[in-house]
C-alpha positions in Angstrom: 193.0 -34.3 85.6 192.4 -36.8 88.4 193.8 -40.3 88.4 192.0 -43.4 89.4 192.9 -44.8 92.8 195.1 -47.9 92.8 193.2 -50.7 94.3 194.6 -54.1 95.1 192.5 -57.3 94.5 191.3 -57.4 98.1 190.0 -53.8 97.9 188.3 -54.5 94.5 186.7 -57.7 95.9 185.4 -55.8 98.9 183.9 -53.0 96.8 182.3 -55.5 94.4 180.7 -57.4 97.4 179.4 -54.1 98.9 178.0 -53.0 95.5 176.2 -56.3 95.1 174.7 -56.0 98.6 173.5 -52.4 98.1 172.0 -53.2 94.7 170.2 -56.3 96.0 168.8 -54.4 99.0 167.5 -51.4 97.1 163.7 -51.2 97.1 163.7 -49.5 93.7 165.8 -51.7 91.4 165.3 -49.5 88.3 166.2 -46.2 89.9 168.9 -43.9 88.6 171.0 -44.6 91.7 171.0 -48.4 91.1 171.7 -48.0 87.4 174.7 -45.8 88.4 175.9 -48.4 90.9 175.5 -51.2 88.3 177.6 -49.1 85.9 180.4 -48.8 88.5 180.1 -52.5 89.2 180.6 -53.2 85.5 183.8 -51.3 85.6 185.2 -53.1 88.6 184.0 -56.6 87.8 184.9 -58.1 84.4 181.9 -59.6 82.5 181.4 -63.3 82.9 182.1 -65.2 79.7 178.9 -66.7 78.4 179.0 -70.1 76.7 178.1 -70.0 73.0 174.5 -70.7 72.3 173.5 -74.1 71.0 173.2 -74.2 67.2 169.7 -74.3 65.8 168.7 -77.9 65.1 168.5 -78.8 61.5 165.2 -80.4 60.4 165.3 -82.9 57.7 163.1 -82.2 54.7 162.7 -85.9 53.8 159.2 -86.1 55.3 157.7 -88.4 57.9 159.0 -91.9 58.2 
């Protein structure tokens, strides 16, 4: 069984930047290669927290004023 290499924060940041560049420059953005690179990027880069969606506005049923 192989172990994952130990990367410091600087190494991870460099790999993340390189993966972003390669993905952005690829002429076929939906290729298997790019999908694989995105999967690797997802393992290195934690997902960005999304703000909660706005609640649906409640419409009054009292009728027009």
